[in-house]
Every structure is written in C-alpha cells, then in structure tokens.
N, C-alpha and C positions, 0 to 999 in steps of 0.2 A: 764252629757249629753254634747255632742260635739256641740258647737255653732260656726258656720262658720263665720269667720271674714274676710277672704280673698277669692278672686275668686279662683276656682279650675279648672285646666286643666287636663283632662284625655288624656294622650298621647297614645291612643289605638283605633284601628278600631274595636275591638271586640264588637259585639252587646251584648254579655253576660256580659262583664265588665260594659258596659254602663247601662244595665238593673240593675245590682247589685248596682251601685252607685245611680240610681234613687230610688231603694227600700230602700236605706239608707237615703233617703231624702236630699241628697247633691245637691247643685246647682253647675253645672259644664258645661264646654264646651269641645268639642273634638277638639284637634289640632293634626294633623298627620305630621310626618317627616319620611323620609326613613332613616333607621339606619342599618348598617352592623351588622348582628346578629351572626357573627363568634365568636369563643372563643378559648382560649388555650386548647389543648387536655388534659393537666394534671389535669384539674379541676374536682371535684366531682359534682354530679348532683345539689345539693343545691347551690354550688358555681357558676355553670353555669347560673342558673336562676337569681341569684343576679347580676352576672357580666353583663348579657345582660340588665337587668332592669336598672342598673347604667349607662350603655352605652347609653341607650335611654334617661335617665335623662340628661346626659351630652350634648345632642343635643338641649336642651331647656334652655341654659344659659340666653338668653335675656328675655324669658318669665318668668323666675324665679324671676325677679326683682319685679314683680307686682302680681304674682299668685303662688299658691302652684301647683306643677306639680306632678302628680301621673303616674308612669310608672310600667309596670309589664311584666313578661315573664313566661310562663308555659311550662314545659317539662315533658315528660313521660319517666320513666326509667324502662326498663324490663331487669332483671338480670343486666348485666353491659353495656347494650346498650341504647343509647338515641334515643327515637323515636320522631322525629320532625313531621312536617306537611308532608303528603304524596304528592308525585309528580303526581300521577295518580291513577286510579282505581285499577290497579294491585298492586301498592305499598301499597295502603290502605288495600287491601285484605290480603296482606302479613303481615302487622302489626297486623291487627285484628286477624289473624290466630295465631300469636305468643301469643297474650293476652288471647285468648280463653282457658278457663279451668285453668287459672293460676292467679297469683297476680302480681301487679306491683305498682310502686310508682308514684304519681303525685306531682311535685314540682312547686311552684310558688314563684318567687322572686319579691319583690315589692320595689320601691324606692319612697320616698316622698321628694321633693326638694323645697326649697324656698330660694331665694337669694344664699348665699354661703353655706347654711346648707343642708345636705342630710342625710336622715335616711333610711337604707335598712334593710330588713328582708326577711325571707322565711317561707313557711309552707310546710309540706309534708303530704300526705294522702295515705294510703295503700288501693288499690282497688282490690277486688276479683271478677273475671269474671266467670260466668258459662261457660260450654262448648257451643260453637257456631257451627252450621253446616255451610258448605259452602253456602247453600241457604240463611241462615239468614244473613251471612256476605254480600253476593251479594245484598240482599234486602236492607240492611242498606245503602250500598254505593250508590245504585241507587235511593233511596228515601229520602236521607238526604244529607247534605253537609259535608263530612269528610275532605275536602281539606284545610280548614282553621283551623284545630284542631290538636294539638299535639297528637300523638298516633292514629290519624284517627277517633277519636270519641268524641262526646259531651255527658256528663253524663245526661244532660237534654233532650236528644233526645230519640228516640225509643229504641236504644241499651241500654241506661242507665236503662230504665224501664224493659227490658227483660233479660239483661245479667249481670248487676251488682248485685252480690249476697249479698255483704256487703262492707262497707268501715270502715276503722279505721282512723278517722280524719275528717277534715272539708269538707263538701259537696261543699261549695262555692269555696274552694281552687281548687277542681277538675273542677269547672266551669271556673276558671281562675283568681279568686281574693279572697284571704282569708279575707272576710269582717270582721270577728271577730278581727283578728290581725290588719287590717287596721284601724278600729274604735279606738282601743286602741292606735295605733301609732298616729293618728290624735289628740287624746285627749292630748297626751304627747308631741306633736311636738311644 
C-alpha cells in the first residue's frame, strides 16, 4: 500500500485527473503553470506524450524541493495523425468524424518528479468507436465540452457511453491518467 510521506502537487487543470487522484485517496493540491506544449516532429506518439509531461515537470523545479510533482499529457493518435484539442466546433466534428467507426490509440505520458529525481512512463489504450451519425456528433459537441480534450471527446461523457464499442487497455488512461501505472510508480519512487 502506498503511504504518502510528501505533499503532492498535481500540475494539471484537468478535472478528470483531479477526480482520479481523489479516488486514489491521495492528498494533493493543484498548481498550474503555462508550458509550451510543442514537440519535435520526429517523435512517435508515446514519445510525444512523455516529452510534454517532462516539459511540464521541468517548469516546477522550485516546487520539487518540497513536494512530489505529477504532470501528464494525453494525446490521441489516429492512423499517423495526432489529434489534439479542437480549435472550434467544426474542428471537433472533423476529428470525431475521423474516429467514427474506426479504432485509435490514446497515449498518456506521466512524469513524477521530486528534487532532482524524475521518473516518466506512458500507457496506451486502443479504443474502438461505433459508427456515429452527423446528428450524434453535433449533439455531443453542443451538449458536452469537447474543447479541452484530446481527440475532441471524453470517454466518461455521453459519447463514451454510446460510441465506445470496446477498449484494449486502461480506461483511466483514456480519461487522462493511467492510475494503475501511477500507483505502482509512486510505490517504487
């Protein structure tokens, strides 16, 4: 069992990540900093997610002296395309149209940092979507918030209930934080 000995900072504004840490019974506070999330074009999806998570951890050098800092980044990969957060409703509809009736991968990179020590890892989940009609896509976009989510969807939202046929891998990874791997990493950190 993980016994928390140090304060934890979650460096994420994601309400889903915050909810998952609460469900893990971790005591944490949220601290936010703006970080450039660009990455070299030659990286593979898993490398992108870890690269950005480590970039976020690097912004918290001072805080890492007294606390464990957890950072994460989630990306959706469809074929060879990275689907980030949509710019507007049209862009969200375009992304969801691509995912409709197909499968894609969700990668989450995580960094745990304390003082000068950093441990990073990633998880990947294969997600299979049912076919979505334009009306269903439009309904989701206008009744949920796809704008803060990679790939324009949240698996815990309406679309996850009606469109996700199956997944191979971690459900919490698709939510934005692979809690199973995070728990093991904290135990070994």
